[in-house]
C-alpha positions in Angstrom: 0.0 0.0 0.0 1.2 3.5 -0.8 1.4 6.0 2.0 -0.6 9.2 1.5 2.6 11.3 1.7 4.2 9.4 -1.2 2.3 11.0 -4.1 4.7 12.5 -6.6 2.9 15.8 -6.5 2.8 17.7 -3.2 -0.7 18.2 -1.8 -2.0 16.0 -4.6 -5.4 15.4 -2.9 -6.1 19.2 -2.8 -5.1 19.9 -6.4 -8.3 20.8 -8.4 -9.0 18.2 -11.1 -9.1 21.0 -13.7 -5.4 21.9 -13.1 -4.2 18.3 -12.6 -3.7 17.6 -16.3 -1.1 20.4 -16.5 0.6 19.5 -13.2 1.2 15.9 -14.2 2.9 16.8 -17.5 6.2 17.2 -15.8 6.2 13.6 -14.4 8.0 10.7 -16.0 6.5 7.3 -16.6 7.6 5.9 -13.2 6.2 8.9 -11.4 2.9 8.5 -13.3 2.7 4.8 -12.3 3.2 5.9 -8.6 0.5 8.6 -9.0 -1.9 6.1 -10.6 -1.3 3.6 -7.8 -1.9 6.5 -5.3 -5.1 7.5 -7.0 -6.3 3.9 -7.1 -5.7 3.6 -3.3 -7.0 6.9 -2.1 -9.2 8.5 -4.7 -10.4 6.1 -7.3 -11.9 9.0 -9.3 -12.7 7.5 -12.7 -12.1 10.7 -14.7 -8.8 11.3 -13.0 -7.6 7.7 -13.5 -8.6 7.8 -17.2 -6.6 11.1 -17.6 -3.5 9.6 -15.7 -3.6 6.4 -17.8 -3.8 8.4 -21.0 -0.8 10.4 -20.0 1.2 7.3 -19.0 0.3 5.8 -22.5 1.7 9.0 -24.1 4.9 8.7 -22.1 5.3 5.0 -22.9 5.0 5.9 -26.6 7.6 8.7 -26.9 6.2 11.7 -25.1 8.6 13.4 -22.8 7.9 15.2 -19.5 7.5 18.9 -20.1 8.6 22.0 -18.2 6.2 24.6 -16.9 6.0 27.9 -18.8 8.3 29.5 -16.3 10.9 26.8 -16.9 10.4 25.4 -13.4 8.7 22.2 -12.3 5.4 22.9 -10.5 5.6 23.1 -6.8 6.0 19.7 -5.2 7.4 17.9 -8.2 10.9 16.9 -9.0 12.9 19.7 -10.6 14.8 17.9 -13.3 16.1 18.7 -16.8 13.9 16.6 -19.0 15.4 17.7 -22.3 16.4 14.7 -24.4 19.8 14.7 -26.1 19.6 14.9 -29.8 20.1 11.5 -31.5 
């Protein structure tokens, strides 16, 4: 079982559903899996789970985590450089 404090987004339970889509765009696939597991344990909101699974699918098929418009990860997420090296 996942502890409530282990969601990859700080204060996840209080984030309005309307802004959640943007907040999760900085997460990588592993963080999305953790967030899905967290939502399944503590929220089980069908609409949210659908959105999270859609984003995980995008990540697994080549999408990369994005940066916020300010260039910073949203409050409570890992602040990493997600830029891919050119191949």
